C-alpha positions in Angstrom: 41.5 -88.9 179.7 38.3 -86.9 181.3 38.6 -83.2 182.3 38.5 -82.6 185.4 34.9 -79.8 185.9 36.5 -76.3 185.9 36.6 -75.6 190.1 37.5 -72.1 188.8 36.3 -69.5 191.9 35.0 -72.4 193.2 31.7 -71.1 191.8 31.5 -68.8 194.2 28.5 -66.7 194.0 29.5 -63.0 192.8 29.8 -60.9 196.3 27.4 -58.7 197.2 29.4 -55.8 198.1 29.9 -53.3 195.1 33.7 -53.8 193.9 34.1 -50.1 193.1 36.3 -49.0 190.5 39.9 -49.1 190.6 41.9 -46.4 188.5 41.6 -46.6 184.9 44.9 -48.1 182.7 45.9 -47.3 179.3 48.3 -48.7 176.9 49.3 -46.4 174.2 52.5 -46.7 172.0 54.3 -44.2 170.3 53.8 -44.8 166.1 51.3 -47.7 167.0 47.9 -47.4 165.6 46.3 -49.4 169.0 45.6 -47.4 172.0 44.0 -49.2 174.7 41.6 -47.3 177.6 39.3 -49.1 180.2 38.0 -48.3 182.7 36.8 -49.5 186.7 38.8 -52.5 187.3 40.5 -53.4 184.7 43.9 -53.7 183.5 44.7 -53.9 180.2 47.5 -56.6 179.2 47.0 -56.4 175.1 44.2 -56.9 172.6 42.1 -59.2 170.9 41.0 -58.0 167.3 40.3 -54.6 167.9 39.3 -55.0 171.6 41.6 -54.4 174.5 42.0 -58.0 176.7 41.9 -56.5 179.8 41.9 -58.6 183.1 39.8 -58.1 186.4 42.8 -58.6 188.9 41.9 -56.9 192.0 38.1 -57.4 193.8 36.7 -56.7 197.6 37.0 -60.1 198.4 40.8 -61.9 198.4 41.5 -63.2 194.6 44.0 -66.8 193.9 45.8 -66.6 190.7 48.0 -68.3 188.4 50.2 -66.7 185.5 52.5 -69.3 183.7 54.8 -68.1 181.8 58.1 -66.2 181.9 58.8 -64.0 184.6 59.5 -61.1 182.2 55.6 -61.2 181.4 54.9 -61.9 185.2 57.4 -58.1 185.8 55.5 -56.6 183.1 51.9 -57.4 184.8 53.0 -56.0 187.4 54.0 -53.0 185.7 50.3 -52.2 184.7 48.8 -52.8 188.2 51.4 -50.5 189.4 50.4 -47.9 187.0 46.5 -48.4 188.1 47.8 -47.2 192.3 48.6 -50.7 193.3 51.1 -51.9 195.3 53.0 -54.7 194.5 54.9 -57.3 196.6 57.3 -60.0 195.4 58.3 -63.1 197.5 60.9 -65.1 195.6 64.1 -67.1 195.8 65.4 -65.3 193.1 65.4 -61.6 193.9 68.0 -61.0 190.9 65.1 -61.9 188.5 62.7 -59.4 189.8 65.3 -56.5 189.9 63.7 -54.9 186.8 60.5 -54.5 188.7 61.8 -53.2 192.0 63.1 -50.6 190.7 59.8 -49.6 189.7 57.9 -49.9 193.2 57.6 -53.4 193.8 58.9 -54.0 196.9 60.8 -57.5 196.6 60.7 -59.9 200.2 63.7 -62.3 199.2 62.9 -65.7 200.1 64.7 -69.0 202.4 68.3 -68.7 201.1 68.2 -72.3 201.0 64.9 -73.3 199.5 64.0 -76.5 198.2 61.9 -77.1 195.1 58.1 -79.4 195.6 60.2 -82.6 195.2 63.0 -81.8 197.8 65.6 -80.9 195.2 67.1 -77.2 196.2 66.4 -74.5 193.4 69.4 -74.0 191.6 71.4 -71.1 192.0 71.3 -67.5 190.9 73.0 -66.9 187.6 76.1 -64.5 188.6 75.6 -63.3 185.1 72.4 -61.9 184.9 71.3 -58.8 182.3 68.7 -56.8 182.1 66.4 -57.0 179.4 68.7 -53.7 177.6 71.8 -56.3 178.1 73.3 -54.7 181.1 74.5 -56.8 184.0 72.0 -56.4 187.5 74.8 -54.8 189.7 75.3 -57.3 193.0 75.8 -56.7 196.2 79.0 -57.8 197.9 77.2 -61.3 198.4 76.6 -61.8 194.7 72.9 -60.4 195.4 71.3 -57.4 193.4 70.7 -54.3 195.2 67.6 -53.6 196.4 69.0 -51.5 198.9 67.9 -48.3 198.0 64.0 -49.7 198.2 61.8 -47.3 200.1 60.1 -49.1 203.0 58.8 -46.3 204.9 55.7 -46.9 203.5 56.4 -50.3 203.4 53.1 -52.0 201.7 50.7 -54.4 203.6 47.9 -56.7 203.1 46.1 -55.3 205.9 46.4 -51.3 203.9 45.2 -53.2 201.1 41.7 -51.2 199.7 39.3 -50.3 197.2 41.8 -47.7 195.6 45.2 -48.8 196.6 44.6 -53.0 196.6 47.6 -54.8 196.5 49.3 -57.6 194.4 50.7 -60.2 196.0 52.8 -62.0 193.3 54.3 -65.6 195.3 57.1 -66.8 193.3 58.7 -68.9 196.1 59.0 -72.7 195.8 57.6 -73.4 198.7 55.0 -70.5 199.4 54.8 -68.9 203.3 51.7 -68.0 204.8 49.8 -66.2 201.9 48.1 -63.3 202.6 43.9 -63.5 202.2 42.7 -59.9 202.9 40.0 -57.8 200.9 42.0 -56.3 197.8 44.4 -58.6 197.7 45.2 -60.6 194.7 48.0 -63.4 194.9 49.9 -64.5 192.1 51.7 -67.5 191.9 53.9 -68.0 189.2 55.0 -70.8 187.7 57.5 -71.3 184.6 56.0 -74.8 183.6 53.2 -76.6 184.5 53.1 -80.3 185.1 51.1 -82.5 187.6 51.9 -81.2 191.2 49.8 -77.3 189.9 46.6 -79.4 190.0 45.4 -78.0 193.3 47.0 -74.4 192.6 44.7 -74.7 189.8 41.6 -76.4 190.8 41.6 -73.3 193.7 42.4 -70.4 191.4 40.3 -67.7 190.7 41.9 -66.6 187.6 44.3 -68.1 185.2 46.8 -66.0 183.7 48.6 -68.3 180.9 51.3 -67.9 178.2 51.0 -70.6 175.0 51.1 -74.1 176.7 52.7 -77.2 175.4 49.8 -80.0 174.6 50.8 -81.5 177.9 50.5 -78.9 180.0 47.3 -77.8 178.3 46.0 -81.1 179.1 46.5 -80.1 183.2 43.7 -77.2 182.1 40.1 -77.8 183.1 38.8 -75.4 180.2 39.6 -76.2 176.3 42.6 -74.2 175.2 43.8 -74.8 172.0 48.0 -76.1 172.3 49.2 -74.2 169.1 49.3 -70.5 169.8 51.6 -67.8 168.4 53.9 -67.0 171.1 52.4 -63.3 171.8 48.9 -65.0 173.0 47.7 -64.3 176.1 45.2 -66.5 177.2 42.8 -65.3 180.3 40.6 -67.8 182.4 38.1 -66.8 185.0 35.0 -68.4 185.9 32.3 -67.0 183.2 34.8 -67.5 180.1 38.2 -68.0 177.9 39.6 -65.5 176.2 42.6 -64.8 174.7 44.4 -62.2 172.7 47.7 -60.6 172.1 50.5 -58.8 174.3 51.4 -55.2 173.5 54.3 -54.1 175.0 55.3 -50.1 174.5 58.5 -49.9 173.3 59.3 -48.4 177.4 58.0 -51.6 178.3 60.1 -53.7 175.8 63.3 -51.8 177.2 62.7 -52.9 180.8 61.4 -56.4 180.0 62.2 -57.6 176.7 59.3 -58.7 174.5 58.2 -60.8 177.4 57.7 -64.1 175.7 57.7 -67.2 177.3 61.1 -69.2 177.1 63.1 -65.5 176.2 
């Protein structure tokens, strides 16, 4: 099979505008020898050998990113982004899944109550017995959905308000997305738990790919060369410059909120 020419960032030249700096993010675990620091606009997600595995999530230009993996890992990324001072908005047809990150300041925007997948099939109903990472049931409201009414919407983030020191991570977890923001200092992170040929367009238009271990069939859809046989803690970052792989590092506190964040868990 002929591999497509890597299309990331459409080979856009670097912006003439200085990207500036987003606050440093630090990951450290109690009792762990690992303490990760990165300055500028990097968000640390793990480690590669003895160096931090960081990703530049935010740029002065609008950024399109695709994440393939578990919702728990996607929420871990959002949690780390919140730690840098970024706002996080989640557009989703399954708000119950995103209840853990909503408790930490992400704004949940429920999608259509009766969505369809790309092939016209209805999205499966929510699991009315969902549990948090620590095994406790997610408290429902009268209609069976998680209670998100305690979210503070007085200073509701908007794409137009995103700026260098307070960028916006807009997580798109909708099967048929609405109009997505294209404002500066805004990153749209589209979530997919599995990769199929239907996602080829998403891959081709992405500036950034964040990938948990893929199956051989999924790996064949990625233009860049990626190993199909990786340890379960692997996270691969693909941008217009290179392909990097490392291992997720999850602190005990994060494990309490999101679990091990491995794909398939």
